[in-house]
Every structure is written in structure tokens, then in C-alpha cells.
N, C-alpha and C positions, 0 to 999 in steps of 0.2 A: 405303564408301558402298553396298556390297552390290548394285551394278549399278543402283541407283535413280537417276533423274534429279533432280538438285537444281536448283531455280530461284532460291532465295533465297541469294545469295552474299555473304559478309562481306568487305569490304575492311579492316575491323578485326576480327581473328580473335577468336573466342570464348575461345580459350585465353589470349589476351593480356588481354582485358577481365576475365576472372574473377579476375585478380590485383588488381583494384580493387573487388571485391565484398566484402560484409561477412562472407562465409563462404568465400571463395576457391574457389568451384566454379561451374560453368556454370548451376546452378540457384539460386545465391545472389543476393540482391538487390543491384542496382547503382543508386545514386542518380544520376539524370541531370538536369542543369541546362541549360536552353536559354537562351543569352544573348540570343536574338532575341525569344522570346516571354516571357522572364522567368518561366518556370514550371519546376517540378521534378516529376519522377515517380520512382517506384521500379519497376524492372523487372528482367529478367534479361538477360545478355549477348546472347542470341539476338535480342532485339528491338531492338537498336541496331547501328549500324555495318554495316548490310547493304542491298543493293540487288538487285532482281530481275535475274538474268542478267548480273551485273557481269563475270563471267569466262567467259561462254558464247561459243564460237567457232562461227560459222555459215558454214562453208566446205565446199563439196562434197568428200566423201571424208575429212573430218576429224571425229573424235569430238568433238561439241560440249562434252563434259564433260572433255576431256583436261587443260585448264589447271586446272580446279577440283579434279580428282583429284590432280594433281601438287602443287598448292599444299597440299592436305590432308596429303600425305606430308611435305612440307617443314615444315609447321606442327607436325606431331607431333614432328619432330626438334628444332625450336626450343623447344617446350614443355619437353622434357626438359632442354635446355641452360639455360633460365631457372631451373628448379628447382635445378640444380647450382650455378649462379652465386650464387643467393641463399643456398643452404645452406653453400657453401664460402667465400663472400665473395672470389671470385677471378674475374677477367675475362681469360681467356687461352685459348690452344689452340683446339681445335675448337669449344668452346662460344662463344668470342669470335667466330670466323668465322661461325658460324650466326646469332648475334644481329646482327652487322654486316650480313649479308645481309638480315635482316628489316628493319633500320633503312633500308637502301637502298630496299627494296621499298615500305615505308610512306611514304618521303619523296617518292615520285613517283606514287603511285596513290591517287586519291580521286575521288568524283563531282565535287567542286568543281574539281579540276585538269582533269578531262575537259571540263567545261563551259567553263572558261577557254580551253582549246585549241580547242574548237568555235567559240567566239566569235572567236578569232583567225583561224581558217580562213574563217569567215563574212565577216569584215571584208575579207579579201583577195578573196574571191569577189565581194563587193559592189563593190569598187573596180575589179575587172576588167570587170564588167558596166557600170559607169559609163563606163569608157573605150570599151568596145565599142559602147555606144549613144550615144556623144557626137554622132554624126552618122549620117545615113542611108547615106552613102557608106561610112563605116567598117564599119557593120553589114553591108551587102551584100558588102563585100570579105571580111569574116570568114566569112560564110556560104558564099561561093564557094570559099574556101580549104578549108573543112571538107568540102564536097561532093567536092572534088578529092582529099581525103585519105581518102575512103571512109566518112565519117560519114553515117548515115541521118538526114535532117532533114525536118521537116514544111514543105513549100514553101508551104503555105497561110497560114502566120503572117507577117504583115506587120511591117515595122519599127515602125509606129505602135502595133500591138497589143502587141508585145514591150516597147516602151518604157513603155507604160501599165501593163503587168503588173509590170514592174520597179519603177516608181515607187509603185505601190500597196503593195508589200512584203507581199502576202498569201501568203507562202510561208515555209517554214523551211529553213535550210541545216543539214544534219546531217553528222556524221563517223562513218564505220563503226566499230563497237565494236572490230573486229579491228585497225584502224589505231591506235586508242588503245592497245590492248594491246601492239602492236609498239613504239610509241614509249615506252611505260612501261618495257619491258625494255631498250630502248636507253638510256634515262635511268638505269636502275638500274646498268647496266654503267659508266656515266660517273661516278656518284656513289660507287660502292663503293671504288675506290682512294683517294678523298679521305677516306673513313672509316677505312680501314686505315692511312692516313698520319698519323692523329691519335693523341695520347696520351689515355688515358681514365681519368677519375676515377670510381670506384665510390662513390657517396654513399649511405650507409645512415642512415636516420633514427634518432635517439636514442630510447631507451625513454621512453615517456610523451609523445612528441611526436606531433602530429596527422599524418595520412597525406599522402603525395604523391598528387596527382590526375593524371589523364590527360585527353585531349580527343579530338575527332574529327580533330585534326591533331597526332598524338603525337610526331612528329619536328619539333623546332623549331631553326631556324638563325637566329642573331642576330649582330650585330656586338658585339665586346667593348666597344668605346668608340664608340657611335653618334654622339656629339657631334663626333667628329673626322672623320666621314665627310661629304662633300658631300651636302646634302639630296636631290639627284636620285638618289643611289645608296643611300640609307639603307634603302629598302624592298626592295632586291634583292641581298642578300649571296649569294655563291656558295660551294659546298661546298669548293672548292679554295683559297679566299682565307684568308690567314694570320690576320687579326685577327677571326676568327669563332669562335663557340661553338655546339656542337650539344648540345641537351638531349633525352634520351629516358627517360621513366619506365619502368622495367622492371616495377614493381609499386607497390603502396601503400607499400612499405618501402624501395625502392631506385630510384635514378635514375643514369643514365650521363651524364657531362658530358665532351665531347670537344673538345680544343683542339690546335693545332699547337704543339709545344714542351712542355717540362716532362717529367714522368715519370708512368707509370701508377702509380696508388696507390688506396688505400681510405681513406675518411674517414667519420667520424660527424657527422651534421648535427643541430644544435639547431633549435629552433622557428623562429628568424628566417631561417635559411638555407632550411629547408623552405618557409617562407612566400614567400621570394623566388622560388624555382623555381616554386611553384604560381601565383604572380602572372604570371610569364612565360608559363606554359602558358595561363592564362586569357585573356591579351591577344592570344595568337596563334591561339586556337581558331577554327575556322570558325563553329561555333554551339553545340556541346555540350561540357559538362564531365562527367567521370565520376569518382565518388568512392564509397567504402564508406558514408560517412555525412557529415553536415554538421558535422564537428568539425575539418575541415582548416584549417590556418592560411594566411592570405594577407595582403599588405600593403594596408592601407586608404588612402584618399585623403590622410589626415593623416600617413601614414608609419608608423603603428603596426600591430602584428600584430593581425589580427582573425580571427574564426572563420567557418567556412563558412555558418553559419545567417544571416549578414548579407550573403552574396554577392549575392543577388537585389536587395536594396536598393542595393548598391554598383553593380551593373550598370545598374540603372535610372537612378541619378544620373549615371553616366558617360556614358550615352547623351544626356543633356541638355547636356553640356559643349561 
């Protein structure tokens, strides 16, 4: 980075996204389909999967770029591993370890996950304030305790004013970015052993078959037999649960499929299998699909294999169901 300060940080690395472009480089075109707006654009990897200051750490005495720089070093090593895995059709050794670390990182880090966590903390804070303001006596008791504990409080704020402020909800509850980052690396450490404990299928698309796609949620965890899972748990599989599958597209040519049990192996996938994986990716994306061009296969509503040029119509019809 030559000492320059970077403010546009990618949670989806450019080296990863370039594997889904039509020229396999950072300057090659990437077709992006937004499932919310039902629009598609052609752009380059730099223009997607990024957020301002996503990795920035603002703590006194700490280099704000330390995480971004360390991630850049890690991503360089993973980029080399990805090339070797594709060239050799082998998923083992140090290359496997590097890619599993990437999967663990992508599994726990995204703007959507941070917002989900923020909402969770906000709901807890709201409930605490509801209880604190349930009566004037409770409020005054809490304020007295805080003053005794050394907290500086504005004594001019009355119970009635605070209750009115709370009920108007004219405020935002935020979570420090540094806390998000801390929790993400804690989560990564928890997920990683569950990935190493799986057997991995390296799935390579057959010649003449349309490409694999990826999305803004590239690591997908699903139940193997969702119909056998109680409805209350169907949307919350865990990485350590046995009857689950992890999908991770390495590039437009190769996908990793991880399960507990079985053997590590390499297979070639025809159009129907590629279409199945692409459909899983489509239905689990946050909002964006990434593909080299609109010739990727997916499973239509009638169960037949369709091409990506029909995907916007498919998404539009699905939203009305």
C-alpha cells in the first residue's frame, strides 16, 4: 500500500471477485445482478463488495490501517493458493489451510452481519431503558447508584424529560466498529475447526457448461435435508452440526462443497449440478449476484435448467409469490 491511507475497504476481496469476471483480472468486467432492484450492471471488482473504513481501527496508539494491511498480506497468500488449487485440482496442505481461513473469515464478516448485530444490541439497550424508566422510583434509584459509582450525570434531566426522549425514539444506537471487528475474529476462530473437520469435494464444471456464480454472501451453510428439521430451526444451521453442507465457489470454474463424513475427492459437474449450486447461491445472497456473463445455468420455477439471461424475470416473479 506504499504507506498510503486506504479508506475504501473490501469485505469481498478483489482477488476473489476477479475469478468471476470475464477476463479473470481486476480490470475485467463483472456482471452484477441486484436481486432487490432487479437490475444488472457491468463493472469491475473494485466497485463492488466494498465499504468505506470497513477495516479501520480508531484506537489511540494503534495504526488505523493495521488490519487492512495485514489482510492484504493474507489475501496475497490466498490468491496464490487459489491459483494452485485450480491448476492442480487438489485441495490439501497449506493451500487448503489458507482457503479454509478465507472461508471462515468470509463466513462471519459482512455489512449485513454487522447491522444484524447492531440491531441485536440496540434491542437489548431499548429493553434495559424500558425497565429503567418503568417508574420514577426505579429511575431515581438507578441514577443514585450511578452517581455513587462515580459516573458523571447531568442532574438537570428529569425523569419526565428522559422518558419522553426515550419514547420519541429520536436517536440511534450504534456499535463501535472495533467491537464488530473483535467479535468477527472471535467468530472466525469458532468456525475454523468446524471447517477443518469437514470432508471437501472439489467440484469442477465440465467443459461447455456455464459458469458457477458467487454472491455478496459467498459462504453458504444449509441443511442437507431441511424437510427433516423442525421449522423453528431451519433458518439457523450451525457450522458444527452434522447434517449440514457448506458451499463456497472458488471461481467460475470450481466450487468447494464441505460435509461431515465421506471422503475428500474431485468430481466434474455437468450443467444440472452447476445449476443446482448456482440456485442455492442465488437464494441465499443478501442482494447481489456476480457472474462473468449471463450464460450461467440455474433451476427455474418449473424445475428445468434455465440461463442467466432469464434470472431477473425469475427474481421478479419470485418476489410476488
